[in-house]
N, CA, C and O atoms as CSV, one atom per row, in Angstrom:
chain,resi,resn,atom,element,x,y,z
A,1,UNK,N,N,32.284,-38.420,-0.208
A,1,UNK,CA,C,32.589,-37.322,-1.123
A,1,UNK,C,C,32.137,-37.750,-2.517
A,1,UNK,O,O,32.453,-38.855,-2.957
A,2,UNK,N,N,31.403,-36.885,-3.214
A,2,UNK,CA,C,31.042,-37.217,-4.597
A,2,UNK,C,C,32.296,-37.494,-5.426
A,2,UNK,O,O,33.332,-36.855,-5.240
A,3,UNK,N,N,32.186,-38.448,-6.335
A,3,UNK,CA,C,33.342,-38.855,-7.135
A,3,UNK,C,C,33.873,-37.725,-7.999
A,3,UNK,O,O,35.083,-37.597,-8.185
A,4,UNK,N,N,32.986,-36.918,-8.520
A,4,UNK,CA,C,33.412,-35.856,-9.433
A,4,UNK,C,C,32.770,-34.538,-9.017
A,4,UNK,O,O,31.549,-34.432,-8.909
A,5,UNK,N,N,33.604,-33.551,-8.789
A,5,UNK,CA,C,33.118,-32.228,-8.420
A,5,UNK,C,C,33.817,-31.197,-9.289
A,5,UNK,O,O,35.017,-31.289,-9.548
A,6,UNK,N,N,33.050,-30.218,-9.732
A,6,UNK,CA,C,33.606,-29.155,-10.569
A,6,UNK,C,C,33.343,-27.818,-9.897
A,6,UNK,O,O,32.238,-27.556,-9.423
A,7,UNK,N,N,34.359,-26.984,-9.862
A,7,UNK,CA,C,34.224,-25.648,-9.299
A,7,UNK,C,C,34.205,-24.636,-10.432
A,7,UNK,O,O,35.167,-24.517,-11.191
A,8,UNK,N,N,33.109,-23.915,-10.537
A,8,UNK,CA,C,32.999,-22.808,-11.487
A,8,UNK,C,C,33.557,-21.589,-10.774
A,8,UNK,O,O,33.129,-21.259,-9.668
A,9,UNK,N,N,34.503,-20.927,-11.399
A,9,UNK,CA,C,35.255,-19.866,-10.733
A,9,UNK,C,C,35.900,-18.962,-11.775
A,9,UNK,O,O,35.790,-19.201,-12.977
A,10,UNK,N,N,36.580,-17.915,-11.294
A,10,UNK,CA,C,37.580,-17.215,-12.101
A,10,UNK,C,C,38.728,-16.864,-11.172
A,10,UNK,O,O,38.540,-16.718,-9.964
A,11,UNK,N,N,39.908,-16.731,-11.738
A,11,UNK,CA,C,41.129,-16.744,-10.925
A,11,UNK,C,C,41.372,-15.538,-10.033
A,11,UNK,O,O,42.202,-15.624,-9.128
A,12,UNK,N,N,40.690,-14.420,-10.243
A,12,UNK,CA,C,40.900,-13.262,-9.369
A,12,UNK,C,C,39.761,-13.054,-8.372
A,12,UNK,O,O,39.752,-12.062,-7.643
A,13,UNK,N,N,38.820,-13.962,-8.332
A,13,UNK,CA,C,37.686,-13.879,-7.404
A,13,UNK,C,C,38.156,-14.271,-5.997
A,13,UNK,O,O,38.599,-15.402,-5.800
A,14,UNK,N,N,38.069,-13.358,-5.011
A,14,UNK,CA,C,38.572,-13.677,-3.670
A,14,UNK,C,C,37.823,-14.826,-2.996
A,14,UNK,O,O,38.424,-15.593,-2.244
A,15,UNK,N,N,36.534,-14.953,-3.250
A,15,UNK,CA,C,35.767,-16.046,-2.654
A,15,UNK,C,C,36.140,-17.383,-3.293
A,15,UNK,O,O,36.137,-18.421,-2.630
A,16,UNK,N,N,36.456,-17.346,-4.571
A,16,UNK,CA,C,36.924,-18.549,-5.271
A,16,UNK,C,C,38.282,-18.983,-4.729
A,16,UNK,O,O,38.526,-20.171,-4.520
A,17,UNK,N,N,39.150,-18.021,-4.508
A,17,UNK,CA,C,40.478,-18.315,-3.962
A,17,UNK,C,C,40.348,-18.967,-2.589
A,17,UNK,O,O,41.090,-19.894,-2.266
A,18,UNK,N,N,39.414,-18.487,-1.790
A,18,UNK,CA,C,39.176,-19.065,-0.470
A,18,UNK,C,C,38.799,-20.550,-0.593
A,18,UNK,O,O,39.309,-21.389,0.150
A,19,UNK,N,N,37.902,-20.864,-1.537
A,19,UNK,CA,C,37.490,-22.259,-1.748
A,19,UNK,C,C,38.667,-23.096,-2.244
A,19,UNK,O,O,38.876,-24.216,-1.778
A,20,UNK,N,N,39.428,-22.557,-3.181
A,20,UNK,CA,C,40.575,-23.291,-3.724
A,20,UNK,C,C,41.606,-23.599,-2.639
A,20,UNK,O,O,42.166,-24.695,-2.609
A,21,UNK,N,N,41.853,-22.651,-1.760
A,21,UNK,CA,C,42.806,-22.874,-0.663
A,21,UNK,C,C,42.306,-23.950,0.294
A,21,UNK,O,O,43.070,-24.811,0.730
A,22,UNK,N,N,41.014,-23.892,0.615
A,22,UNK,CA,C,40.438,-24.895,1.518
A,22,UNK,C,C,40.502,-26.282,0.891
A,22,UNK,O,O,40.855,-27.251,1.563
A,23,UNK,N,N,40.166,-26.383,-0.385
A,23,UNK,CA,C,40.209,-27.680,-1.078
A,23,UNK,C,C,41.632,-28.233,-1.085
A,23,UNK,O,O,41.843,-29.426,-0.867
A,24,UNK,N,N,42.595,-27.367,-1.334
A,24,UNK,CA,C,43.995,-27.788,-1.345
A,24,UNK,C,C,44.421,-28.294,0.033
A,24,UNK,O,O,45.057,-29.341,0.151
A,25,UNK,N,N,44.067,-27.546,1.062
A,25,UNK,CA,C,44.412,-27.921,2.436
A,25,UNK,C,C,43.791,-29.268,2.815
A,25,UNK,O,O,44.399,-30.062,3.533
A,26,UNK,N,N,42.572,-29.514,2.324
A,26,UNK,CA,C,41.863,-30.756,2.629
A,26,UNK,C,C,42.259,-31.911,1.707
A,26,UNK,O,O,41.868,-33.057,1.932
A,27,UNK,N,N,43.035,-31.599,0.674
A,27,UNK,CA,C,43.434,-32.628,-0.285
A,27,UNK,C,C,42.315,-33.052,-1.218
A,27,UNK,O,O,42.301,-34.180,-1.713
A,28,UNK,N,N,41.375,-32.141,-1.458
A,28,UNK,CA,C,40.228,-32.432,-2.323
A,28,UNK,C,C,40.559,-32.025,-3.753
A,28,UNK,O,O,41.000,-30.905,-4.008
A,29,UNK,N,N,40.343,-32.938,-4.669
A,29,UNK,CA,C,40.601,-32.692,-6.087
A,29,UNK,C,C,39.329,-32.162,-6.744
A,29,UNK,O,O,38.310,-32.852,-6.781
A,30,UNK,N,N,39.393,-30.948,-7.257
A,30,UNK,CA,C,38.260,-30.336,-7.947
A,30,UNK,C,C,38.605,-30.126,-9.413
A,30,UNK,O,O,39.725,-29.741,-9.746
A,31,UNK,N,N,37.642,-30.379,-10.280
A,31,UNK,CA,C,37.800,-30.001,-11.682
A,31,UNK,C,C,37.533,-28.503,-11.750
A,31,UNK,O,O,36.468,-28.050,-11.331
A,32,UNK,N,N,38.468,-27.735,-12.263
A,32,UNK,CA,C,38.328,-26.284,-12.300
A,32,UNK,C,C,37.751,-25.840,-13.630
A,32,UNK,O,O,38.241,-26.216,-14.695
A,33,UNK,N,N,36.697,-25.032,-13.551
A,33,UNK,CA,C,36.020,-24.537,-14.745
A,33,UNK,C,C,35.974,-23.011,-14.699
A,33,UNK,O,O,35.062,-22.418,-14.123
A,34,UNK,N,N,36.963,-22.400,-15.310
A,34,UNK,CA,C,37.090,-20.943,-15.338
A,34,UNK,C,C,36.064,-20.374,-16.315
A,34,UNK,O,O,36.119,-20.645,-17.514
A,35,UNK,N,N,35.133,-19.589,-15.792
A,35,UNK,CA,C,34.033,-19.091,-16.628
A,35,UNK,C,C,34.469,-17.996,-17.595
A,35,UNK,O,O,33.746,-17.691,-18.543
A,36,UNK,N,N,35.642,-17.401,-17.371
A,36,UNK,CA,C,36.121,-16.370,-18.294
A,36,UNK,C,C,37.090,-16.927,-19.330
A,36,UNK,O,O,37.353,-16.273,-20.340
A,37,UNK,N,N,37.623,-18.117,-19.098
A,37,UNK,CA,C,38.546,-18.737,-20.047
A,37,UNK,C,C,37.841,-19.674,-21.020
A,37,UNK,O,O,38.364,-19.967,-22.095
A,38,UNK,N,N,36.661,-20.141,-20.645
A,38,UNK,CA,C,35.929,-21.089,-21.485
A,38,UNK,C,C,34.457,-20.689,-21.523
A,38,UNK,O,O,33.742,-20.802,-20.527
A,39,UNK,N,N,34.028,-20.230,-22.668
A,39,UNK,CA,C,32.644,-19.750,-22.833
A,39,UNK,C,C,31.618,-20.834,-22.482
A,39,UNK,O,O,30.545,-20.525,-21.965
A,40,UNK,N,N,31.940,-22.091,-22.757
A,40,UNK,CA,C,31.013,-23.179,-22.449
A,40,UNK,C,C,30.735,-23.249,-20.944
A,40,UNK,O,O,29.593,-23.459,-20.534
A,41,UNK,N,N,31.761,-23.078,-20.131
A,41,UNK,CA,C,31.568,-23.104,-18.680
A,41,UNK,C,C,30.668,-21.945,-18.240
A,41,UNK,O,O,29.796,-22.113,-17.388
A,42,UNK,N,N,30.890,-20.784,-18.825
A,42,UNK,CA,C,30.048,-19.618,-18.523
A,42,UNK,C,C,28.593,-19.914,-18.883
A,42,UNK,O,O,27.686,-19.641,-18.097
A,43,UNK,N,N,28.377,-20.466,-20.063
A,43,UNK,CA,C,27.022,-20.754,-20.531
A,43,UNK,C,C,26.361,-21.843,-19.680
A,43,UNK,O,O,25.175,-21.741,-19.368
A,44,UNK,N,N,27.103,-22.869,-19.306
A,44,UNK,CA,C,26.555,-23.923,-18.438
A,44,UNK,C,C,26.089,-23.334,-17.108
A,44,UNK,O,O,25.001,-23.648,-16.626
A,45,UNK,N,N,26.917,-22.486,-16.528
A,45,UNK,CA,C,26.594,-21.879,-15.238
A,45,UNK,C,C,25.377,-20.971,-15.338
A,45,UNK,O,O,24.460,-21.077,-14.523
A,46,UNK,N,N,25.355,-20.089,-16.313
A,46,UNK,CA,C,24.225,-19.162,-16.430
A,46,UNK,C,C,22.943,-19.883,-16.827
A,46,UNK,O,O,21.853,-19.468,-16.432
A,47,UNK,N,N,23.059,-20.936,-17.588
A,47,UNK,CA,C,21.881,-21.720,-17.963
A,47,UNK,C,C,21.277,-22.411,-16.738
A,47,UNK,O,O,20.057,-22.448,-16.579
A,48,UNK,N,N,22.124,-22.949,-15.889
A,48,UNK,CA,C,21.659,-23.676,-14.705
A,48,UNK,C,C,21.209,-22.751,-13.581
A,48,UNK,O,O,20.231,-23.042,-12.892
A,49,UNK,N,N,21.915,-21.637,-13.391
A,49,UNK,CA,C,21.664,-20.778,-12.228
A,49,UNK,C,C,21.018,-19.441,-12.557
A,49,UNK,O,O,20.519,-18.753,-11.667
A,50,UNK,N,N,21.026,-19.069,-13.842
A,50,UNK,CA,C,20.428,-17.794,-14.204
A,50,UNK,C,C,21.341,-16.602,-14.012
A,50,UNK,O,O,20.940,-15.464,-14.260
A,51,UNK,N,N,22.560,-16.850,-13.574
A,51,UNK,CA,C,23.550,-15.782,-13.386
A,51,UNK,C,C,24.942,-16.391,-13.331
A,51,UNK,O,O,25.103,-17.608,-13.237
A,52,UNK,N,N,25.937,-15.529,-13.390
A,52,UNK,CA,C,27.325,-16.006,-13.455
A,52,UNK,C,C,28.093,-15.749,-12.165
A,52,UNK,O,O,29.316,-15.608,-12.195
A,53,UNK,N,N,27.401,-15.686,-11.041
A,53,UNK,CA,C,28.057,-15.464,-9.759
A,53,UNK,C,C,28.833,-16.718,-9.354
A,53,UNK,O,O,28.302,-17.828,-9.390
A,54,UNK,N,N,30.079,-16.528,-8.973
A,54,UNK,CA,C,30.930,-17.642,-8.553
A,54,UNK,C,C,31.489,-17.370,-7.159
A,54,UNK,O,O,31.491,-16.217,-6.728
A,55,UNK,N,N,31.954,-18.366,-6.453
A,55,UNK,CA,C,32.133,-19.756,-6.839
A,55,UNK,C,C,30.833,-20.554,-6.760
A,55,UNK,O,O,29.929,-20.234,-5.989
A,56,UNK,N,N,30.769,-21.592,-7.574
A,56,UNK,CA,C,29.678,-22.563,-7.531
A,56,UNK,C,C,30.297,-23.947,-7.693
A,56,UNK,O,O,31.068,-24.197,-8.620
A,57,UNK,N,N,29.946,-24.833,-6.779
A,57,UNK,CA,C,30.407,-26.215,-6.849
A,57,UNK,C,C,29.303,-27.056,-7.475
A,57,UNK,O,O,28.152,-27.007,-7.039
A,58,UNK,N,N,29.655,-27.823,-8.494
A,58,UNK,CA,C,28.697,-28.709,-9.157
A,58,UNK,C,C,29.120,-30.155,-8.921
A,58,UNK,O,O,30.275,-30.530,-9.127
A,59,UNK,N,N,28.151,-30.954,-8.483
A,59,UNK,CA,C,28.406,-32.376,-8.289
A,59,UNK,C,C,27.105,-33.148,-8.488
A,59,UNK,O,O,26.026,-32.560,-8.564
A,60,UNK,N,N,27.223,-34.460,-8.571
A,60,UNK,CA,C,26.057,-35.325,-8.699
A,60,UNK,C,C,25.820,-35.995,-7.352
A,60,UNK,O,O,26.727,-36.600,-6.781
A,61,UNK,N,N,24.584,-35.880,-6.847
A,61,UNK,CA,C,24.282,-36.459,-5.539
A,61,UNK,C,C,23.999,-37.958,-5.656
A,61,UNK,O,O,24.067,-38.528,-6.745
A,62,UNK,N,N,23.682,-38.585,-4.531
A,62,UNK,CA,C,23.465,-40.036,-4.486
A,62,UNK,C,C,22.288,-40.483,-5.342
A,62,UNK,O,O,22.228,-41.640,-5.756
A,63,UNK,N,N,21.354,-39.580,-5.611
A,63,UNK,CA,C,20.188,-39.897,-6.442
A,63,UNK,C,C,20.446,-39.648,-7.919
A,63,UNK,O,O,19.552,-39.827,-8.746
A,64,UNK,N,N,21.671,-39.235,-8.257
A,64,UNK,CA,C,22.011,-38.974,-9.648
A,64,UNK,C,C,21.608,-37.599,-10.142
A,64,UNK,O,O,21.649,-37.332,-11.343
A,65,UNK,N,N,21.220,-36.724,-9.226
A,65,UNK,CA,C,20.798,-35.368,-9.584
A,65,UNK,C,C,21.984,-34.407,-9.534
A,65,UNK,O,O,22.843,-34.502,-8.657
A,66,UNK,N,N,22.014,-33.481,-10.493
A,66,UNK,CA,C,23.028,-32.425,-10.472
A,66,UNK,C,C,22.713,-31.441,-9.356
A,66,UNK,O,O,21.571,-31.003,-9.211
A,67,UNK,N,N,23.714,-31.097,-8.578
A,67,UNK,CA,C,23.581,-30.100,-7.517
A,67,UNK,C,C,24.526,-28.960,-7.849
A,67,UNK,O,O,25.697,-29.180,-8.160
A,68,UNK,N,N,24.009,-27.741,-7.783
A,68,UNK,CA,C,24.803,-26.531,-8.008
A,68,UNK,C,C,24.832,-25.780,-6.676
A,68,UNK,O,O,23.840,-25.162,-6.291
A,69,UNK,N,N,25.948,-25.832,-5.984
A,69,UNK,CA,C,26.063,-25.226,-4.659
A,69,UNK,C,C,26.819,-23.901,-4.746
A,69,UNK,O,O,28.011,-23.884,-5.053
A,70,UNK,N,N,26.120,-22.779,-4.474
A,70,UNK,CA,C,26.793,-21.482,-4.445
A,70,UNK,C,C,27.339,-21.195,-3.037
A,70,UNK,O,O,27.175,-21.997,-2.118
A,71,UNK,N,N,27.976,-20.060,-2.894
A,71,UNK,CA,C,28.451,-19.539,-1.605
A,71,UNK,C,C,29.703,-20.257,-1.097
A,71,UNK,O,O,29.675,-21.447,-0.781
A,72,UNK,N,N,30.779,-19.514,-1.030
A,72,UNK,CA,C,32.070,-20.081,-0.632
A,72,UNK,C,C,32.024,-20.751,0.737
A,72,UNK,O,O,32.586,-21.833,0.906
A,73,UNK,N,N,31.369,-20.135,1.714
A,73,UNK,CA,C,31.321,-20.716,3.062
A,73,UNK,C,C,30.589,-22.052,3.050
A,73,UNK,O,O,31.008,-22.989,3.729
A,74,UNK,N,N,29.504,-22.151,2.291
A,74,UNK,CA,C,28.759,-23.411,2.193
A,74,UNK,C,C,29.592,-24.486,1.495
A,74,UNK,O,O,29.593,-25.645,1.908
A,75,UNK,N,N,30.294,-24.095,0.445
A,75,UNK,CA,C,31.143,-25.046,-0.282
A,75,UNK,C,C,32.242,-25.578,0.634
A,75,UNK,O,O,32.505,-26.781,0.658
A,76,UNK,N,N,32.877,-24.692,1.380
A,76,UNK,CA,C,33.955,-25.110,2.287
A,76,UNK,C,C,33.417,-26.046,3.366
A,76,UNK,O,O,34.047,-27.059,3.671
A,77,UNK,N,N,32.265,-25.723,3.947
A,77,UNK,CA,C,31.662,-26.610,4.956
A,77,UNK,C,C,31.372,-27.992,4.364
A,77,UNK,O,O,31.606,-29.014,5.009
A,78,UNK,N,N,30.858,-28.009,3.128
A,78,UNK,CA,C,30.560,-29.258,2.425
A,78,UNK,C,C,31.831,-30.086,2.242
A,78,UNK,O,O,31.830,-31.292,2.486
A,79,UNK,N,N,32.900,-29.444,1.818
A,79,UNK,CA,C,34.171,-30.149,1.615
A,79,UNK,C,C,34.740,-30.655,2.942
A,79,UNK,O,O,35.245,-31.775,3.020
A,80,UNK,N,N,34.656,-29.828,3.976
A,80,UNK,CA,C,35.158,-30.231,5.298
A,80,UNK,C,C,34.380,-31.416,5.863
A,80,UNK,O,O,34.930,-32.240,6.594
A,81,UNK,N,N,33.090,-31.492,5.518
A,81,UNK,CA,C,32.242,-32.588,5.993
A,81,UNK,C,C,32.405,-33.845,5.139
A,81,UNK,O,O,31.690,-34.828,5.329
A,82,UNK,N,N,33.335,-33.807,4.215
A,82,UNK,CA,C,33.571,-34.971,3.370
A,82,UNK,C,C,32.544,-35.147,2.276
A,82,UNK,O,O,32.355,-36.249,1.761
A,83,UNK,N,N,31.881,-34.059,1.920
A,83,UNK,CA,C,30.908,-34.116,0.835
A,83,UNK,C,C,29.517,-34.509,1.277
A,83,UNK,O,O,28.690,-34.909,0.457
A,84,UNK,N,N,29.250,-34.399,2.571
A,84,UNK,CA,C,27.913,-34.704,3.075
A,84,UNK,C,C,27.126,-33.410,3.181
A,84,UNK,O,O,27.485,-32.516,3.947
A,85,UNK,N,N,26.048,-33.315,2.408
A,85,UNK,CA,C,25.240,-32.082,2.391
A,85,UNK,C,C,24.417,-31.947,3.646
A,85,UNK,O,O,23.681,-30.973,3.801
């Protein structure tokens, strides 16, 4: 599992809630970055992805590269696999 993972989300997004529940069930600690509560998080997400669609999981891979993973189902599979892409 990557040492540091951040979830870009907002609190009423049903797909975000699904990811948060799965992470909680798995005991995975995510840094939460609410794109509507902090403009910087919104700007980071749109700068990297070109849009503000959430959820997006951000982590650094083994090569030191930033990975921005969209799609709740993909994020949950990644977490269930212990962070193996």
